[in-house]
Rosetta silent file (secondary structure, phi, psi, omega in degrees, C-alpha in Angstrom):
SEQUENCE: MPLPRRALLALPALLPPRAGQAAPRLRIGSKNFTEQLVVGELYAQALEAMGATVERRLNLGGTAIAQAALISGEIDLYPEYTGTGLGVVLKEKPEGDAAGILAKVQAGYAERFDLRWIAPSGIDNGNALLVTPATARRLNLATLSDLAREAPRLTLAAGNEFADRADGLPGLRRVYGMEFRRLRQFAALGLRYAALAHGQADVVNAYATDWQIAVGGYVTLRDDRALWPPYQLCAVVRGAALREAPELEAPLAALGRKLDNAVMQRLNREVDQDGDEPREVASRFLRAQGLT
SCORE:     score description
SCORE:     0.000 S_00000001
   1 L     0.000  135.720 -179.723    0.000    0.000    0.000 S_00000001
   2 L   -58.626  148.530  174.977    1.437    3.447   -0.844 S_00000001
   3 L   -68.183  154.248  176.670    2.837    5.487    2.001 S_00000001
   4 L   -61.793  150.527  176.972    0.752    8.487    3.092 S_00000001
   5 L   -63.599  135.627 -175.860    1.432   11.705    1.299 S_00000001
   6 L  -114.984  160.577  170.389    4.064   13.676    3.180 S_00000001
   7 L   -64.058  157.016 -172.625    5.054   17.275    3.413 S_00000001
   8 H   -92.122   20.736 -178.391    7.866   18.132    1.053 S_00000001
   9 H   -62.371  -33.658 -177.981   10.341   19.234    3.722 S_00000001
  10 H   -74.088  -16.669 -177.807   12.541   16.194    3.045 S_00000001
  11 L  -130.190   72.736 -172.683   12.720   17.078   -0.656 S_00000001
  12 L   -63.625  -22.585 -178.988   13.113   20.847   -0.834 S_00000001
  13 L   -81.852   -8.098 -174.507   13.958   20.799   -4.551 S_00000001
  14 L   -84.236  128.037  176.486   10.694   19.081   -5.436 S_00000001
  15 L   -85.978  142.886  177.177    7.918   21.220   -6.837 S_00000001
  16 L   -69.081  159.420  176.445    4.340   20.311   -5.886 S_00000001
  17 L   -55.450  146.699 -179.020    1.979   19.051   -8.613 S_00000001
  18 L   -65.257  152.140 -174.607    0.593   21.863  -10.704 S_00000001
  19 L   -54.959  135.630  177.308   -2.769   23.250   -9.663 S_00000001
  20 L    85.391   -5.004 -179.258   -5.697   21.094  -10.685 S_00000001
  21 L   -97.823  141.079  173.559   -3.565   18.027  -11.372 S_00000001
  22 L   -74.640  159.970  175.521   -3.934   14.747   -9.525 S_00000001
  23 L   -60.969  143.116 -177.535   -0.909   13.109   -7.961 S_00000001
  24 L   -64.177  147.718  173.971    1.013   11.093  -10.562 S_00000001
  25 E  -112.362  123.079 -172.131    0.360    7.377  -10.945 S_00000001
  26 E  -130.702  143.171  175.212    3.506    5.444  -11.815 S_00000001
  27 E  -112.245  120.310 -174.037    4.381    1.836  -12.532 S_00000001
  28 E  -110.854  129.129  179.389    7.924    0.952  -11.511 S_00000001
  29 E  -112.014  176.535  172.246    9.751   -2.108  -12.796 S_00000001
  30 L  -160.682  165.264  171.050   13.074   -3.801  -12.228 S_00000001
  31 L   -79.242 -169.840 -165.913   15.107   -6.725  -13.481 S_00000001
  32 L  -111.719   45.443  171.603   15.351   -9.955  -11.536 S_00000001
  33 L  -139.676  166.925 -166.259   18.339   -9.723   -9.213 S_00000001
  34 H   -52.429  -51.378 -176.218   18.892   -8.301   -5.751 S_00000001
  35 H   -57.014  -42.422  179.871   20.355   -4.926   -6.668 S_00000001
  36 H   -66.077  -38.945  178.545   17.521   -4.203   -9.084 S_00000001
  37 H   -64.138  -41.142  179.547   14.884   -5.192   -6.531 S_00000001
  38 H   -66.313  -47.999 -177.446   16.420   -2.876   -3.922 S_00000001
  39 H   -67.267  -37.256  174.496   16.788    0.079   -6.319 S_00000001
  40 H   -58.113  -41.621  176.878   13.272   -0.472   -7.659 S_00000001
  41 H   -67.380  -38.870  176.657   12.009   -0.227   -4.088 S_00000001
  42 H   -59.564  -46.070  177.536   14.112    2.878   -3.479 S_00000001
  43 H   -60.201  -47.890 -175.894   12.531    4.534   -6.514 S_00000001
  44 H   -60.148  -48.152 -175.356    9.038    3.446   -5.483 S_00000001
  45 H   -72.510  -34.603  176.283    9.272    4.650   -1.898 S_00000001
  46 H   -64.084  -38.739  179.921   10.987    7.949   -2.786 S_00000001
  47 H   -75.632  -34.890  173.579    8.198    8.718   -5.254 S_00000001
  48 H   -62.054  -36.666 -179.235    5.488    7.644   -2.825 S_00000001
  49 H   -65.428  -24.248  177.899    6.977   10.052   -0.301 S_00000001
  50 L   -94.530    5.175  172.293    6.401   12.938   -2.704 S_00000001
  51 L   110.005   -1.759 -179.709    2.769   11.932   -3.188 S_00000001
  52 L   -73.495  150.447  168.712    2.807    9.615   -6.184 S_00000001
  53 E   -94.570  121.585 -170.991    0.664    6.498   -6.348 S_00000001
  54 E  -117.081  132.990  169.793    3.035    3.695   -7.253 S_00000001
  55 E  -108.849  125.892 -179.325    2.382    0.237   -8.642 S_00000001
  56 E   -88.875  127.604  172.322    5.345   -2.128   -8.303 S_00000001
  57 E  -128.372   58.306 -174.804    6.144   -4.440  -11.199 S_00000001
  58 L   -82.211  168.105  174.932    9.510   -5.597   -9.936 S_00000001
  59 L    64.201   40.889 -175.153   11.415   -8.789  -10.769 S_00000001
  60 L   -71.420  -36.796 -173.442   10.407   -8.693  -14.441 S_00000001
  61 L   140.397 -149.702 -177.524   13.359  -10.607  -15.870 S_00000001
  62 L   -83.651 -170.492 -175.666   16.372   -9.559  -17.930 S_00000001
  63 H   -58.172  -45.969 -175.968   17.155   -6.451  -19.963 S_00000001
  64 H   -60.809  -39.587 -178.911   15.062   -7.405  -22.996 S_00000001
  65 H   -69.948  -45.328 -179.161   11.937   -7.955  -20.890 S_00000001
  66 H   -64.318  -42.382  179.479   12.332   -4.754  -18.872 S_00000001
  67 H   -64.052  -41.818  179.021   13.041   -2.693  -21.988 S_00000001
  68 H   -63.988  -39.166  178.564   10.019   -4.143  -23.798 S_00000001
  69 H   -64.477  -36.202  179.650    7.781   -3.366  -20.809 S_00000001
  70 H   -69.022  -45.952 -178.345    9.025    0.223  -20.820 S_00000001
  71 H   -65.141  -38.556 -177.989    8.467    0.730  -24.554 S_00000001
  72 H   -77.275  -10.804 -178.439    4.989   -0.815  -24.448 S_00000001
  73 L    86.228    9.894  176.426    3.952    1.365  -21.502 S_00000001
  74 L   -70.321  -28.330  171.531    3.506   -1.547  -19.088 S_00000001
  75 L  -130.321  161.966  179.755    5.943    0.278  -16.786 S_00000001
  76 L  -102.968  -24.868  178.360    6.958    3.927  -16.586 S_00000001
  77 E  -161.941  158.458  172.584   10.513    3.571  -15.314 S_00000001
  78 E  -159.639  161.340  178.796   13.122    1.109  -14.117 S_00000001
  79 E   -80.919  135.676  179.407   16.825    1.177  -13.136 S_00000001
  80 E  -141.196  165.286 -176.390   19.294    0.436  -15.923 S_00000001
  81 E  -110.623  137.591 -173.188   23.057    0.577  -16.505 S_00000001
  82 H   -61.402  -42.367  179.395   24.620    2.805  -19.155 S_00000001
  83 H   -61.823  -37.683  176.970   26.973    0.135  -20.518 S_00000001
  84 H   -67.278  -43.887  179.381   24.027   -2.255  -20.895 S_00000001
  85 H   -59.929  -41.796 -177.578   21.913    0.382  -22.603 S_00000001
  86 H   -72.839  -46.838 -173.859   24.634    1.194  -25.101 S_00000001
  87 H   -82.792  -41.088 -173.118   25.824   -2.328  -25.864 S_00000001
  88 H   -89.096  -44.422 -175.789   22.721   -4.495  -25.414 S_00000001
  89 H   -86.571  -52.594 -178.094   19.845   -2.186  -26.351 S_00000001
  90 L   -81.532  -13.465  178.336   21.384    0.287  -28.804 S_00000001
  91 L    60.764   32.974  175.697   23.842   -2.322  -30.164 S_00000001
  92 L  -103.683  159.019 -179.195   26.664    0.195  -30.214 S_00000001
  93 L   -64.950  120.462 -175.957   30.238   -0.483  -29.197 S_00000001
  94 L   -81.207   82.670  178.857   30.300    0.103  -25.421 S_00000001
  95 L  -140.075  155.455 -178.199   33.366    2.268  -25.119 S_00000001
  96 L   123.521  175.240  179.204   34.161    5.695  -23.729 S_00000001
  97 L   -85.386  176.176 -174.254   34.152    7.409  -20.364 S_00000001
  98 H   -58.920  -45.873 -178.432   31.150    7.664  -18.040 S_00000001
  99 H   -65.461  -40.102 -178.904   30.013   11.072  -19.313 S_00000001
 100 H   -66.900  -41.775  179.785   30.398   10.070  -22.957 S_00000001
 101 H   -68.783  -40.155  176.859   28.462    6.821  -22.593 S_00000001
 102 H   -59.993  -43.045  179.333   25.693    8.553  -20.644 S_00000001
 103 H   -62.795  -38.801  179.872   25.402   11.155  -23.417 S_00000001
 104 H   -65.776  -44.918 -178.671   25.198    8.409  -26.062 S_00000001
 105 H   -71.126  -35.021  177.187   22.430    6.481  -24.340 S_00000001
 106 H   -60.504  -45.537 -178.782   20.506    9.662  -23.558 S_00000001
 107 H   -69.414  -44.966 -176.709   20.580   10.671  -27.221 S_00000001
 108 H   -66.460  -43.580  179.953   19.921    7.187  -28.602 S_00000001
 109 H   -67.939  -38.173  179.439   17.046    6.329  -26.272 S_00000001
 110 H   -64.611  -43.569 -176.269   15.386    9.729  -26.794 S_00000001
 111 H   -71.985  -42.416 -172.013   15.552    9.458  -30.583 S_00000001
 112 H   -89.291  -31.649 -170.491   14.584    5.799  -30.964 S_00000001
 113 H  -127.279   -5.324 -170.474   12.239    5.153  -28.041 S_00000001
 114 L    54.821   47.151  176.055   11.211    8.503  -26.459 S_00000001
 115 E  -117.191  147.944 -176.840   12.856    7.333  -23.237 S_00000001
 116 E  -119.380  131.147  172.059   14.847    9.524  -20.849 S_00000001
 117 E   -92.569  117.754 -179.019   17.914    8.615  -18.774 S_00000001
 118 E  -132.328  172.550  172.256   17.783   10.728  -15.614 S_00000001
 119 L    53.053   52.478  177.562   19.128   10.802  -12.071 S_00000001
 120 L   -60.459  137.546 -178.326   22.565    9.249  -12.683 S_00000001
 121 L  -101.551  179.389  174.201   23.904    7.709   -9.496 S_00000001
 122 E   -87.058    6.383  179.838   27.408    7.062   -8.209 S_00000001
 123 L   -82.937  128.871  172.232   26.942    3.330   -8.832 S_00000001
 124 E  -128.926   92.807 -172.320   29.133    1.794  -11.538 S_00000001
 125 L   -96.308   63.772 -179.827   28.346   -1.923  -11.488 S_00000001
 126 L   -93.570 -177.385  175.505   30.723   -3.118  -14.151 S_00000001
 127 E   -61.418  152.590  176.756   32.922   -6.177  -14.538 S_00000001
 128 E  -151.103  147.708  167.776   35.735   -6.656  -12.054 S_00000001
 129 E  -112.027  130.013 -173.597   38.574   -9.083  -11.417 S_00000001
 130 E  -120.707  151.274  171.259   39.296   -9.635   -7.732 S_00000001
 131 E  -136.320  165.228  175.044   42.052  -11.243   -5.685 S_00000001
 132 L   -73.734  157.410  175.843   42.569  -11.741   -1.974 S_00000001
 133 H   -57.395  -35.923 -179.987   44.680   -9.155   -0.123 S_00000001
 134 H   -64.414  -41.914  178.315   47.343  -11.826    0.429 S_00000001
 135 H   -66.822  -40.305  179.095   47.589  -12.527   -3.311 S_00000001
 136 H   -61.366  -41.950  179.412   47.716   -8.816   -4.116 S_00000001
 137 H   -69.201  -45.333 -174.855   50.597   -8.325   -1.665 S_00000001
 138 H   -63.932  -38.311 -175.893   52.493  -11.452   -2.679 S_00000001
 139 H  -104.137    1.542  179.786   52.361  -10.721   -6.410 S_00000001
 140 L    56.685   57.057 -176.980   52.299   -6.905   -6.182 S_00000001
 141 L  -104.830  127.993  173.141   48.970   -6.633   -8.009 S_00000001
 142 L  -134.396  -25.410 -175.913   47.032   -3.375   -8.352 S_00000001
 143 E  -129.392  169.030  175.038   45.939   -3.301  -12.017 S_00000001
 144 H   -68.926  -27.564  173.445   44.872   -5.699  -14.741 S_00000001
 145 H   -63.770  -40.136  175.116   48.221   -5.042  -16.426 S_00000001
 146 H   -61.356  -43.259 -178.963   49.884   -6.351  -13.275 S_00000001
 147 H   -63.869  -37.762 -179.560   47.604   -9.387  -13.364 S_00000001
 148 H   -58.634  -33.901  179.154   48.463  -10.103  -17.019 S_00000001
 149 H   -64.302  -37.149 -174.593   52.087  -10.550  -15.956 S_00000001
 150 H   -99.145  -12.995 -171.637   51.168  -13.248  -13.417 S_00000001
 151 H   -53.965  -37.023 -178.817   48.102  -14.814  -15.108 S_00000001
 152 H   -60.622  -12.254  178.664   49.953  -17.790  -16.703 S_00000001
 153 H  -108.401    6.618 -170.665   50.512  -19.126  -13.185 S_00000001
 154 L  -121.357  158.132  176.512   47.004  -18.420  -11.840 S_00000001
 155 E  -107.430  131.464  178.634   43.498  -19.955  -11.903 S_00000001
 156 E  -103.974  131.605  169.877   40.481  -17.791  -12.776 S_00000001
 157 E  -102.115  125.373 -175.375   36.955  -18.528  -11.493 S_00000001
 158 E  -147.884  171.832  177.892   34.327  -17.021  -13.803 S_00000001
 159 L   -72.710  169.670 -174.002   30.796  -17.434  -15.098 S_00000001
 160 L   -65.575  -27.060 -176.722   29.838  -19.859  -17.824 S_00000001
 161 L   -92.286   -8.471 -170.170   29.742  -17.199  -20.553 S_00000001
 162 L   -65.067  -29.567 -177.737   32.985  -15.446  -19.639 S_00000001
 163 L   -66.706  -25.518 -172.740   35.163  -17.649  -21.853 S_00000001
 164 L  -114.160  -18.629 -176.914   33.365  -16.553  -25.027 S_00000001
 165 L   -67.634  145.240 -179.532   31.978  -13.061  -24.389 S_00000001
 166 L   -59.620  -31.546  179.108   33.740  -10.199  -26.136 S_00000001
 167 L   -95.336   11.618  177.033   34.199   -8.461  -22.792 S_00000001
 168 L  -100.641 -132.397 -178.535   35.375  -11.696  -21.121 S_00000001
 169 H   -59.037  -40.268  177.562   38.500  -13.724  -21.841 S_00000001
 170 H   -58.429  -39.394  177.948   38.666  -12.660  -25.523 S_00000001
 171 H   -68.109  -39.545  177.621   38.729   -9.028  -24.420 S_00000001
 172 H   -63.817  -37.688  176.718   41.348   -9.700  -21.757 S_00000001
 173 H   -66.728  -44.158 -175.732   43.523  -11.404  -24.371 S_00000001
 174 H   -66.545  -45.279 -173.401   43.042   -8.608  -26.887 S_00000001
 175 H   -86.672  -37.552 -174.125   43.636   -5.657  -24.565 S_00000001
 176 H  -114.204   -6.492 -173.742   46.018   -7.121  -21.976 S_00000001
 177 L    63.709   31.992 -170.746   47.452  -10.243  -23.596 S_00000001
 178 L   -88.347  125.397  177.235   46.110  -12.100  -20.556 S_00000001
 179 L  -132.218  120.526 -179.744   46.241  -15.920  -20.506 S_00000001
 180 L   -90.139  153.125  175.774   45.392  -17.867  -17.362 S_00000001
 181 L   -62.591  -39.966 -176.567   46.828  -21.233  -16.417 S_00000001
 182 E  -151.027  144.021  173.412   43.329  -22.544  -15.787 S_00000001
 183 E  -114.484  125.352  172.831   39.706  -21.390  -16.056 S_00000001
 184 E  -111.333  126.644 -174.521   37.116  -22.780  -13.653 S_00000001
 185 E  -106.266  133.498 -179.954   33.529  -21.972  -14.618 S_00000001
 186 L  -134.205  126.339  177.788   30.687  -21.548  -12.130 S_00000001
 187 L   -68.025  -37.883 -176.899   27.139  -20.548  -13.034 S_00000001
 188 L   -89.887  129.443 -179.814   26.457  -19.245   -9.502 S_00000001
 189 H   -59.440  -39.154 -178.889   28.339  -16.144   -8.403 S_00000001
 190 H   -59.801  -33.470  178.992   28.505  -17.409   -4.816 S_00000001
 191 H   -69.257  -32.313  176.019   30.452  -20.482   -5.936 S_00000001
 192 H   -63.888  -44.931  179.142   33.073  -18.266   -7.551 S_00000001
 193 H   -65.446  -36.716  177.710   33.596  -16.422   -4.292 S_00000001
 194 H   -63.505  -40.415  178.102   33.747  -19.723   -2.405 S_00000001
 195 H   -62.333  -39.990  178.173   36.458  -20.941   -4.783 S_00000001
 196 H   -67.114  -45.161 -177.058   38.474  -17.781   -4.128 S_00000001
 197 H   -65.178  -32.234 -175.850   38.005  -17.952   -0.364 S_00000001
 198 L  -100.399   13.875  174.234   39.042  -21.630   -0.190 S_00000001
 199 L    75.415   15.188  177.862   42.075  -21.361   -2.443 S_00000001
 200 L   -88.633   -6.632  174.396   40.517  -23.181   -5.397 S_00000001
 201 L  -148.830  152.163  178.968   40.991  -20.076   -7.550 S_00000001
 202 L   -97.913  -25.572 -175.384   43.407  -17.156   -7.443 S_00000001
 203 E  -136.849  144.262  176.134   41.238  -14.632   -9.302 S_00000001
 204 E  -128.531  139.138  171.381   37.463  -14.248   -9.576 S_00000001
 205 E   -87.196  126.334 -174.703   35.351  -12.467  -12.164 S_00000001
 206 E  -145.510 -165.130  178.067   32.637  -10.520  -10.360 S_00000001
 207 E  -125.069  149.226 -165.379   30.674   -7.258  -10.412 S_00000001
 208 L   -65.985  -20.338  179.758   31.686   -4.059   -8.689 S_00000001
 209 L  -104.374   14.022  175.411   28.715   -3.853   -6.295 S_00000001
 210 L   -59.028  133.055 -179.194   28.847   -7.460   -5.063 S_00000001
 211 H   -66.430  -25.452 -178.017   28.449   -7.455   -1.290 S_00000001
 212 H   -64.207  -24.261 -178.511   31.128  -10.134   -0.961 S_00000001
 213 H   -61.338  -49.966 -179.138   33.824   -7.622   -1.958 S_00000001
 214 H   -70.682  -43.008 -177.476   33.452   -5.576    1.203 S_00000001
 215 H   -63.682  -42.120 -178.691   32.742   -8.526    3.509 S_00000001
 216 H   -85.625   -7.522 -178.615   35.747  -10.508    2.249 S_00000001
 217 L    66.221   28.362 -175.375   38.036   -7.500    1.970 S_00000001
 218 L   -72.579  156.274 -178.713   38.894   -8.479   -1.609 S_00000001
 219 E   -99.480  122.042  175.216   41.060   -6.299   -3.841 S_00000001
 220 E   -88.628  121.388 -178.099   39.499   -5.042   -7.076 S_00000001
 221 L   -82.021  130.668 -174.257   42.174   -4.728   -9.748 S_00000001
 222 E   -70.640  134.004  177.610   41.972   -1.493  -11.709 S_00000001
 223 L   -80.751   79.962 -168.901   41.088   -1.758  -15.399 S_00000001
 224 L   -75.048  -11.268  176.428   43.977    0.507  -16.400 S_00000001
 225 L  -112.422   14.196  171.792   43.485    0.050  -20.165 S_00000001
 226 L    55.089   48.697  172.367   39.710    0.614  -20.081 S_00000001
 227 L   -65.508  -43.613 -173.021   38.565   -2.743  -21.452 S_00000001
 228 L   -99.683  133.814  178.644   35.234   -2.462  -19.663 S_00000001
 229 L   -75.215  163.426  172.575   32.868    0.470  -20.123 S_00000001
 230 L   -65.161  144.293  173.825   31.174    2.223  -17.203 S_00000001
 231 L  -120.835   66.084 -177.219   27.897    0.677  -16.052 S_00000001
 232 E   -73.812  131.873 -178.539   26.460    3.722  -14.314 S_00000001
 233 E   -84.933  128.880  178.761   23.041    3.131  -12.775 S_00000001
 234 E  -138.004  165.759  168.815   20.303    5.588  -13.773 S_00000001
 235 E   -87.805  128.237  174.217   16.530    5.767  -13.879 S_00000001
 236 E  -105.818  123.695 -168.373   15.178    5.224  -17.404 S_00000001
 237 E  -126.862  140.892  172.563   11.766    6.852  -17.757 S_00000001
 238 E   -60.499  133.842  179.241    9.115    6.992  -20.474 S_00000001
 239 H   -58.146  -38.811 -179.744    9.149   10.436  -22.043 S_00000001
 240 H   -63.041  -40.145 -179.921    5.361   10.624  -21.765 S_00000001
 241 H   -65.527  -38.588 -179.376    5.486    9.885  -18.035 S_00000001
 242 H   -70.871  -34.822  177.330    8.108   12.582  -17.464 S_00000001
 243 H   -69.010  -36.545  179.425    6.118   15.149  -19.441 S_00000001
 244 H   -73.987  -30.205 -176.813    2.990   14.346  -17.434 S_00000001
 245 L  -138.920   69.200 -178.595    4.835   14.424  -14.090 S_00000001
 246 H   -62.268  -18.638 -179.224    8.101   16.399  -14.381 S_00000001
 247 H   -68.706  -12.363 -178.971    8.175   16.625  -10.593 S_00000001
 248 H   -73.378  -17.147 -177.358    9.266   12.981  -10.359 S_00000001
 249 H   -68.049  -36.639 -174.450   12.793   13.865  -11.502 S_00000001
 250 H   -62.889  -49.277  178.905   13.757   15.738   -8.313 S_00000001
 251 H   -66.557  -32.350  176.794   13.348   12.873   -5.791 S_00000001
 252 H   -67.593  -38.424  177.409   15.062   10.446   -8.154 S_00000001
 253 H   -66.334  -41.418  177.877   17.975   12.858   -8.542 S_00000001
 254 H   -61.412  -39.766  177.797   18.202   13.317   -4.763 S_00000001
 255 H   -66.152  -45.765 -178.553   18.303    9.550   -4.356 S_00000001
 256 H   -56.946  -34.132 -179.735   20.940    9.078   -7.068 S_00000001
 257 L   -69.471  -16.809 -179.062   23.286   11.442   -5.243 S_00000001
 258 L   -93.158   -6.807 -172.015   23.175    9.160   -2.188 S_00000001
 259 L  -107.408  130.957  170.800   24.116    5.961   -4.025 S_00000001
 260 E  -144.523 -176.731 -174.700   27.593    4.665   -4.809 S_00000001
 261 H   -62.777  -41.321 -178.769   29.277    1.275   -5.004 S_00000001
 262 H   -64.780  -41.500  177.359   30.046    1.024   -1.290 S_00000001
 263 H   -62.708  -44.735 -177.114   26.446    1.868   -0.369 S_00000001
 264 H   -67.933  -35.477  174.269   25.086   -0.621   -2.889 S_00000001
 265 H   -58.079  -42.775 -179.347   27.386   -3.377   -1.631 S_00000001
 266 H   -66.897  -44.056 -179.472   25.954   -2.839    1.847 S_00000001
 267 H   -65.743  -38.922  175.821   22.331   -2.817    0.704 S_00000001
 268 H   -62.234  -40.192  179.684   22.887   -5.974   -1.359 S_00000001
 269 H   -63.937  -39.341 -178.105   24.438   -7.660    1.689 S_00000001
 270 H   -62.281  -28.372  175.805   21.472   -6.766    3.877 S_00000001
 271 H   -84.907  -55.158 -169.806   19.251   -8.728    1.495 S_00000001
 272 H   -74.834  -37.049 -178.016   21.470  -11.609    0.410 S_00000001
 273 L   -97.501  -42.915 -176.019   23.394  -12.292    3.616 S_00000001
 274 L   -83.655  -19.764  176.944   21.220  -10.843    6.366 S_00000001
 275 L    84.487   14.397  177.566   17.941  -12.011    4.842 S_00000001
 276 L   -77.078  152.152  177.555   16.089   -8.671    4.968 S_00000001
 277 L   -74.765  144.286  177.563   13.403   -7.934    2.396 S_00000001
 278 H   -52.307  -38.224 -179.944   14.301   -5.387   -0.342 S_00000001
 279 H   -63.475  -40.571  179.580   11.360   -3.221    0.764 S_00000001
 280 H   -67.793  -42.398  179.349   12.659   -3.138    4.336 S_00000001
 281 H   -62.083  -44.624  179.752   16.231   -2.375    3.237 S_00000001
 282 H   -63.769  -44.681 -178.945   15.051    0.464    1.002 S_00000001
 283 H   -60.679  -44.904 -179.392   12.817    1.946    3.677 S_00000001
 284 H   -62.142  -43.663 -179.529   15.584    1.925    6.264 S_00000001
 285 H   -64.997  -45.721 -178.904   18.058    3.587    3.895 S_00000001
 286 H   -62.932  -40.488  177.061   15.657    6.308    2.781 S_00000001
 287 H   -63.021  -43.354 -178.776   14.741    7.188    6.363 S_00000001
 288 H   -64.130  -30.407 -179.164   18.423    7.377    7.347 S_00000001
 289 L   -90.955    0.604 -179.610   19.120    9.717    4.432 S_00000001
 290 L    71.128   26.187 -177.230   16.137   11.955    5.157 S_00000001
 291 L   -99.899   -2.834  171.989   14.492   11.115    1.823 S_00000001
 292 L  -138.142    0.000    0.000   11.178    9.926    3.273 S_00000001
């Protein structure tokens, strides 16, 4: 049930609905993994706090399903990543810096779909290669170039698609000349981390907002030759919905300024490790930040 309409003291930049207009009604979607469920709830509760009536359509599935729901008008907005938007949806080469990729997806989505990328956050949930602190110290590893030097003696734990994806092993070979002694493939991300923790792998392929990074104290090796594009998290909104309710941009922007990788790692952990519901995690965070 939507939260009661609140005074706008917590969101001073937010303008009230124009005279004679009803509060906006919005349908919010998400993809089907923890981070998306949490961010979908953050969007929903932040917008409810400014008076919107929100219908949740979370846990839709992958990118293609969420994008199709947005284009068809089944949802009005959902969280998406700039690198995914450029490479998967627009089918363009995902390269460039964060500002450049954001500009490309903003222009491409507006022209092709009448969709708007707004409220960019500090979250960049891209690919990462991790090692334990002991391995980083022993081999003097800080960057992927450093790792390429040692890779022929090391075992990599990665997902099932990593061996063939352009941004997986083929990309590491092309950009860094990286060849591992052995590749161990695990469909489940948790099994990759278990292999690293128990010495069955020296390096793990992961994502930058995985909660295990902070809990395990793992070292993320810097992509010093920019193989992987930024995957900045933003709200993608139907142009029609934004024109009907331009006031929804302010609370989403305020929320985006509070989110970064360290925050998202913690929120993901509260769901996956602590067992809290995404709605509860989102509510607690928004209250602590003064956004509801």
